[in-house]
C-alpha positions in Angstrom: -33.8 -15.7 -33.6 -31.5 -13.3 -32.0 -29.5 -10.8 -34.3 -26.2 -10.9 -32.3 -22.9 -8.9 -32.3 -20.1 -8.9 -29.9 -19.6 -5.8 -27.7 -16.0 -4.9 -27.9 -14.0 -2.7 -25.7 -16.2 -3.3 -22.5 -13.8 -3.9 -19.6 -16.6 -3.0 -17.2 -18.4 -6.2 -18.4 -15.4 -8.7 -18.4 -13.9 -7.8 -15.0 -14.9 -6.1 -11.8 -18.2 -6.1 -10.0 -20.3 -6.7 -13.0 -18.4 -9.7 -14.1 -18.7 -11.1 -10.6 -22.5 -10.6 -10.5 -22.8 -12.4 -13.9 -20.6 -15.2 -12.7 -22.6 -15.6 -9.6 -26.0 -15.7 -11.4 -24.9 -17.9 -14.5 -24.6 -21.8 -14.2 -26.7 -24.6 -12.7 -29.3 -24.0 -15.3 -29.7 -20.2 -15.0 -28.6 -17.4 -17.3 -28.0 -13.6 -16.6 -27.4 -10.7 -18.8 -26.9 -7.0 -18.6 -29.9 -5.3 -20.1 -31.3 -1.8 -21.0 -29.5 1.4 -20.7 -26.1 0.1 -20.0 -26.1 -2.0 -23.2 -27.5 1.0 -25.2 -24.9 3.4 -23.8 -22.1 1.0 -24.5 -23.1 0.8 -28.1 -23.4 4.6 -28.4 -20.0 4.9 -26.7 -21.3 7.3 -24.0 -20.8 7.0 -20.2 -22.5 4.1 -18.5 -24.3 4.8 -15.2 -26.6 2.3 -13.6 -26.0 -1.4 -14.7 -29.3 -3.5 -14.6 -29.2 -7.2 -14.9 -31.9 -9.7 -15.9 -31.9 -13.4 -15.0 -33.8 -16.5 -15.4 -33.3 -17.3 -11.6 -36.2 -16.5 -9.3 -35.6 -13.9 -6.7 -35.3 -16.5 -3.9 -32.5 -18.1 -5.9 -30.7 -14.8 -6.5 -30.8 -14.1 -2.7 -29.6 -17.6 -1.9 -26.6 -17.3 -4.2 -25.7 -13.9 -3.0 -25.8 -15.0 0.7 -23.6 -18.0 -0.2 -21.1 -15.7 -2.0 -21.2 -13.2 1.0 -22.8 -10.5 -1.2 -25.4 -8.1 0.3 -28.8 -8.3 -1.2 -31.8 -6.0 -0.6 -35.3 -7.0 -1.7 -36.0 -3.6 -3.3 -38.9 -4.7 -5.5 -39.2 -8.4 -4.9 -42.9 -8.5 -5.7 -41.9 -7.5 -9.3 -38.9 -9.7 -9.1 -36.2 -7.2 -8.4 -33.3 -7.8 -5.9 -30.5 -5.3 -5.4 -27.0 -6.8 -5.0 -24.2 -4.6 -3.7 -20.8 -5.5 -4.8 -17.7 -3.3 -3.9 -20.2 -0.5 -2.9 -21.8 -0.7 -6.5 -25.5 -1.6 -6.6 -26.9 -3.8 -9.3 -30.7 -4.3 -9.9 -31.3 -7.8 -10.7 -34.6 -8.7 -12.1 -36.1 -12.0 -12.9 -37.4 -12.4 -16.5 -41.0 -11.3 -16.7 -44.1 -11.4 -18.8 -47.0 -9.1 -18.2 -50.3 -11.0 -17.6 -52.5 -7.8 -17.2 -51.4 -4.1 -17.8 -53.0 -1.1 -16.2 -50.4 1.6 -15.9 -47.7 1.0 -13.3 -49.8 -1.7 -11.6 -49.1 -4.3 -14.2 -49.5 -8.0 -12.9 -46.3 -10.0 -13.9 -45.5 -13.6 -14.1 -41.9 -14.7 -13.9 -40.6 -16.4 -17.0 -37.5 -17.9 -18.7 -38.0 -16.3 -22.2 -35.6 -13.7 -23.2 -37.7 -12.7 -26.2 -40.8 -12.0 -24.3 -38.9 -10.1 -21.7 -37.4 -7.8 -24.3 -40.8 -7.4 -26.1 -42.4 -6.0 -22.9 -39.9 -3.1 -22.6 -40.6 0.4 -23.9 -38.2 1.3 -26.7 -36.1 -0.9 -29.1 -32.8 0.8 -28.0 -33.7 -0.3 -24.4 -34.7 -3.8 -25.3 -31.1 -5.1 -25.9 -29.2 -7.5 -23.7 -25.5 -8.5 -23.4 -24.2 -11.8 -21.9 -21.1 -12.4 -20.0 -19.2 -13.1 -23.2 -20.1 -9.8 -24.7 -22.6 -11.1 -27.2 -25.4 -8.6 -27.8 -28.9 -10.1 -28.2 -31.4 -8.1 -30.2 -34.9 -9.4 -30.6 -36.7 -6.1 -31.3 -34.5 -4.3 -33.9 -32.7 -2.2 -31.4 -29.3 -2.5 -33.1 -30.5 -0.9 -36.4 -32.4 1.9 -34.4 -29.2 2.7 -32.6 -27.3 2.8 -35.9 -30.0 5.1 -37.1 -30.2 7.2 -34.0 -34.0 6.4 -33.9 -36.2 6.0 -30.8 -39.0 3.7 -31.6 -41.6 1.9 -29.4 -41.5 -1.9 -29.3 -44.6 -3.3 -30.8 -47.8 -1.2 -30.9 -46.9 2.4 -29.6 -50.5 2.9 -28.4 -50.4 -0.2 -26.3 -46.9 0.7 -24.9 -48.3 4.2 -23.9 -51.4 2.8 -22.4 -49.3 0.6 -20.2 -47.6 3.7 -18.6 -48.3 7.2 -19.9 -44.9 8.2 -18.6 -43.6 6.7 -21.7 -44.7 9.8 -23.6 -42.3 11.9 -21.7 -39.7 9.2 -21.9 -40.2 9.1 -25.8 -39.2 12.7 -26.1 -36.4 12.5 -23.5 -34.7 9.5 -25.2 -35.2 11.1 -28.6 -33.6 14.3 -27.3 -30.6 12.3 -25.8 -30.1 9.6 -28.4 -32.2 10.4 -31.5 -31.5 12.3 -34.7 -33.8 14.2 -37.0 -37.5 14.2 -36.5 -39.1 11.8 -33.8 -40.4 8.4 -35.1 -43.7 9.3 -36.8 -45.7 6.3 -35.4 -44.6 7.0 -31.9 -45.2 10.7 -32.1 -48.7 10.3 -33.3 -49.3 7.7 -30.5 -48.0 10.3 -27.9 -50.5 13.0 -29.2 -53.3 10.4 -29.2 -52.5 9.5 -25.6 -51.8 12.9 -24.2 -54.9 13.0 -22.0 -53.3 10.2 -19.9 -50.6 12.6 -18.8 -53.2 13.8 -16.2 -52.9 10.4 -14.4 -49.2 10.7 -13.8 -47.8 11.8 -10.4 -46.0 15.3 -10.2 -42.9 13.6 -9.0 -42.5 11.3 -11.9 -43.1 14.1 -14.4 -40.6 16.3 -12.6 -38.0 13.5 -12.9 -38.5 13.0 -16.6 -38.8 16.8 -17.5 -35.7 17.8 -15.8 -33.8 15.0 -17.5 -35.2 16.2 -20.7 -34.3 19.8 -20.1 -30.6 19.1 -20.3 -30.5 16.5 -23.1 -28.5 17.5 -26.2 -31.4 17.7 -28.5 -33.9 19.2 -26.1 -34.9 22.3 -28.1 -36.1 20.2 -31.1 -37.8 17.7 -28.9 -39.6 20.4 -26.9 -40.8 22.1 -30.1 -42.2 18.8 -31.4 -44.0 18.4 -27.9 -45.3 22.0 -28.2 -46.5 21.3 -31.7 -48.3 18.1 -30.5 -50.1 19.9 -27.7 -48.1 17.9 -25.0 -46.6 20.8 -23.0 -49.8 22.5 -22.0 -51.1 19.4 -20.0 -47.8 19.2 -18.3 -47.2 22.9 -17.4 -50.8 24.2 -17.3 -49.6 27.3 -19.1 -47.7 28.7 -22.1 -44.4 27.2 -23.2 -41.8 29.4 -24.7 -39.6 27.2 -27.0 -37.8 30.1 -28.6 -36.4 31.5 -25.4 -35.6 27.9 -24.4 -33.5 27.5 -27.5 -31.9 30.9 -26.8 -31.1 29.8 -23.2 -29.2 26.8 -24.5 -27.2 29.1 -26.7 -26.6 31.6 -23.9 -25.3 28.7 -21.7 -22.9 27.6 -24.4 -21.6 31.2 -25.1 -20.9 31.6 -21.4 -19.3 28.1 -21.1 -21.8 27.0 -18.4 -23.0 23.5 -17.9 -26.6 22.8 -18.8 -28.8 23.7 -15.8 -32.3 22.0 -15.8 -34.1 24.6 -13.6 -32.6 27.6 -15.5 -33.7 26.0 -18.8 -37.1 25.3 -17.3 -37.4 29.0 -16.4 -36.7 29.9 -19.9 -39.2 27.4 -21.2 -42.1 28.1 -18.9 -41.5 31.3 -16.7 -42.5 34.7 -17.8 -43.7 36.0 -14.4 -43.5 34.8 -10.8 -46.9 33.3 -11.0 -45.6 30.8 -13.5 -42.9 29.6 -11.0 -45.6 29.0 -8.4 -47.8 27.0 -10.8 -44.8 24.9 -12.0 -43.8 24.1 -8.4 -47.2 22.6 -7.8 -47.5 20.8 -11.1 -44.0 19.3 -11.0 -43.7 19.2 -7.2 -40.4 21.2 -7.3 -38.2 21.4 -4.3 -38.3 24.7 -2.3 -34.8 25.7 -3.7 -35.9 25.0 -7.3 -39.2 27.0 -6.7 -37.2 29.9 -5.3 -34.8 29.9 -8.2 -37.6 30.0 -10.7 -39.6 32.7 -8.7 -36.5 35.0 -8.7 -36.0 34.5 -12.4 -39.4 35.5 -13.2 -39.3 38.6 -11.0 -39.0 41.7 -13.2 -36.3 40.1 -15.5 -37.1 42.7 -18.2 -35.6 45.4 -16.0 -32.1 44.0 -16.5 -32.1 44.7 -20.2 -30.0 47.6 -21.2 -28.4 48.2 -17.6 -25.3 50.1 -17.3 -22.6 48.6 -15.1 -23.2 50.7 -12.2 -26.8 49.4 -12.1 -25.7 45.9 -12.8 -23.4 46.0 -9.8 -26.3 47.0 -7.5 -28.5 44.1 -8.8 -25.6 41.7 -8.4 -25.2 42.9 -4.9 -28.9 42.6 -4.1 -29.5 39.2 -5.7 -26.1 37.4 -5.2 -24.2 35.8 -8.0 -26.4 32.8 -8.8 -29.7 34.7 -8.7 -28.2 37.6 -10.7 -26.8 35.3 -13.4 -30.0 33.2 -13.8 -32.2 36.3 -14.1 -29.8 38.0 -16.3 -29.7 35.0 -18.6 -33.5 34.7 -18.8 -33.6 38.4 -19.9 -30.8 37.7 -22.5 -32.7 34.7 -23.8 -35.9 36.6 -24.1 -34.2 39.6 -25.8 -34.8 38.1 -29.4 -32.7 38.0 -32.4 -31.7 41.7 -32.1 -29.9 41.1 -28.9 -26.6 42.9 -28.6 -24.4 39.8 -27.7 -21.4 41.6 -26.5 -23.4 43.9 -24.2 -25.3 40.9 -22.6 -22.1 39.0 -22.3 -20.5 42.0 -20.3 -23.4 42.0 -18.0 -23.5 38.1 -17.6 -19.7 38.0 -16.8 -19.8 40.8 -14.3 -19.5 38.4 -11.3 -16.2 37.2 -12.7 -14.8 40.7 -12.8 -16.2 42.3 -9.7 -17.1 41.1 -6.3 -19.4 43.2 -4.1 -17.8 44.5 -0.9 -19.6 43.9 2.4 -21.8 46.7 3.6 -19.5 48.4 6.1 -21.9 50.1 8.4 -23.2 48.6 11.6 -26.0 49.1 14.0 -23.6 50.7 16.4 -22.9 53.5 14.0 -26.5 54.6 14.4 -27.1 53.8 18.0 -24.2 56.1 18.8 -26.2 58.7 17.0 -29.2 58.4 19.1 -31.4 55.9 17.1 -32.7 53.4 19.5 -32.8 49.6 19.1 -35.9 48.2 17.6 -37.6 48.5 14.1 -36.6 51.9 13.6 -32.9 50.9 13.7 -33.5 48.3 11.0 -35.2 51.0 8.9 -32.2 53.3 9.3 -29.7 50.6 8.3 -31.8 49.9 5.2 -31.9 53.5 4.3 -28.1 53.7 4.7 -27.5 50.7 2.6 -29.6 52.2 -0.2 -27.5 55.4 0.0 -24.3 53.3 0.0 -25.4 51.5 -3.2 -26.4 54.7 -4.9 -22.9 56.1 -4.0 -21.3 53.1 -5.7 -20.1 51.1 -2.7 -17.7 53.7 -1.2 -15.4 52.4 1.7 -13.5 55.5 2.7 -14.3 57.0 6.1 -15.5 60.3 4.9 -18.0 59.0 2.5 -19.3 56.6 5.1 -19.7 59.4 7.6 -21.6 61.5 5.2 -24.0 58.5 4.6 -24.6 58.1 8.3 -25.2 62.0 8.6 -27.6 62.0 5.8 -29.5 58.8 7.0 -29.8 60.0 10.5 -31.1 63.4 9.3 -33.7 61.9 7.1 -34.7 59.3 9.7 -35.1 62.0 12.4 -37.2 64.1 9.9 -39.4 61.2 8.8 -40.0 60.1 12.4 -40.6 63.5 14.0 -43.7 63.4 16.2 
């Protein structure tokens, strides 16, 4: 028997594209409901993103009805019963009710069904096992409403079985707890995750990357990651040490600076101490080139940024650029520990807001005119001059620049004398 309540204040459900899809799929012996994350988020009163729909209609019937209504349909996962309908440029994944007949990871064999209870019972967590019909009635066959009220993330049925069906559910358990849970993770689920941790080795790097980057920016990430570390779950993911203290400190630093949560910057605080860590993470999580370069830069001698005076900080900012400078500086701050001088760190971190580096004013022509031939030597001379310009604190007046050229030419000529 369904424990039902009415979802109020849901205009997205009663009008617009969602209502149109439900109207299309309901009737003539078939029923459709919104399922999963959209229902959960509506009950939690947080933003709704993707809207997934379940239906008793077979995929062929979904496609037939869409065609008759002039709605585009895409057979995105038709072997598993999923058809994507596009209404007013908004995509809806429509999936026929299913029952698993065999489960082995993501390769589960499914049979189409018409039983809403069985369909709910095959999902991962109770808060994701809810459905809402076109009238706004929420149907709960798995205790999801109580768990939403308690801010509790709990597996449906036997946690060990749910995890064995797909080991990515270990990571999802902690991500959903970080995003929607309160207090300690559900004990039975936590112990099942620890017991199944060897299965993490079977997951693709791409799937782990997706879940871990979402976890990085969840509201309760520090507590969830500490629980994962305590349960021995981070080592098989990262292949190295995890630093939960600096991670929590990075979250605090972001908030003090008024910056939005950044998953890669937070990953750097959690798992990068030296550049080798960044390269290992890039392989284990199949990071993009840009993400890898960010982590590599963060791990490069970040400790040298501690205690800088402002002149040194300006030189670092010039060399690194604003984003690299801020990320590396924030890692150094997060790793400074409880004795960190917050005011000093804040001054360094906000330097890009107060000062913008001028462009290096000297050109190759300045040195060619002084007899340095084009080629590798010219590049060396420019590099020497740039170093001298930085050491002189970015002068732009003609006299200071002429002195830098004179000194550079003299040094270059001396060093390259036959």
